N, C-alpha and C positions, 0 to 999 in steps of 0.2 A: 161106678162107671167113667168116670169122668175122670175120679181123684187116682184110679187104676191106670190109665193111661198117663195120665200126669205124672204119676209116680213110674210108671215102663219109659215113660221120657224123658224121666230125666237118669235112670236107671243106663238106657242106654246114652244118652250125653256124659255118664261118669264112665262107664264103660267105654268110648270113644276116646274120652281123656285120656284112661285108664291106657288105652291101645299106646295112644300115640304117646306117652313117657314112657311106654318099655321102647316100644323104638329109637327116641331117641337115645334109653339105654342100651341098650344096643346097637347103637350106630357112633357110642361112646365108645363103648366095648371093641371096637372091630378096628376106632382108631386108637385105642391104648394098646391095640396089638398089635396093629402096626407099629404103632411107636417101639414096643416090649420090638417088636423087629429088627428095625433099625437101629435100638441101641445093644443092638444083638450082634451083628451087622457090623456095628461100626468100630465095638470092641475086637471082635476080631481081625479087624484091617489093625485098630491099634497094636492085637497084641502082635501080627505078624510084622509088622513096621519094626515092634520092639524088638524083635524075635531080628530082624534083621541091624538094625542099630547095631544091637549086642558084638554081630558077625564082625562089625563092620571094624569094630573098636578093639578086639581081639587081635582081629587081619591088621589095624592100625599099632597096637601094641606090639605085635611080634615084628613086626617091621621095622616099629622105633630101636625094640631091642638087639633086633638082628644090623643095625644101623649105630646102633652104640660102642656095639660089638666090634665095627667096621672101624667106629672111630678111634677107640683103645689099641688098635692094632697098626694105625697110625699110627698115634701118639706113641706108641714103645717105637715102632722103624722110626717116626720120627727123633726119640732123643738117643738111637743106634747112630743113627746116619748124622746126629750131633757133635757128638764123643768122634768118630772116626774124623768131620770136619777139624772137633783142636787139636783132637793127636796128627794130621797131619800137617792143623796151622802150629801145631808146638815144633814138628819134626823142621819147618819148612822156616823156625824162629832160630836154630838150634840146631843148625846142618856138623856142624863139626864134632857133636857130641855124636850126631850120627854116624859119623868117619868112621871115629875111636873107635865107637860099636863094634 
């Protein structure tokens, strides 16, 4: 009888030890699930942020293309004005040629 009681106590101690390990594993599982949730949340935030950055890049590229187009137009206007200035300067240097024409 004593041996059986000792065996029962040993089994109870072993069960208690196993129960504590199960609880520990459950706690670790919950912690991992929270970490996975945090990772998924952070991933979603990063994806949204990257999408916003992509939109900004597209906006900046569009704005840059517009500015480049405007700059080329201004350059063309400057070239036209430079030709007109050269023409007027030429007329001022050679007034007689213009009067005879």
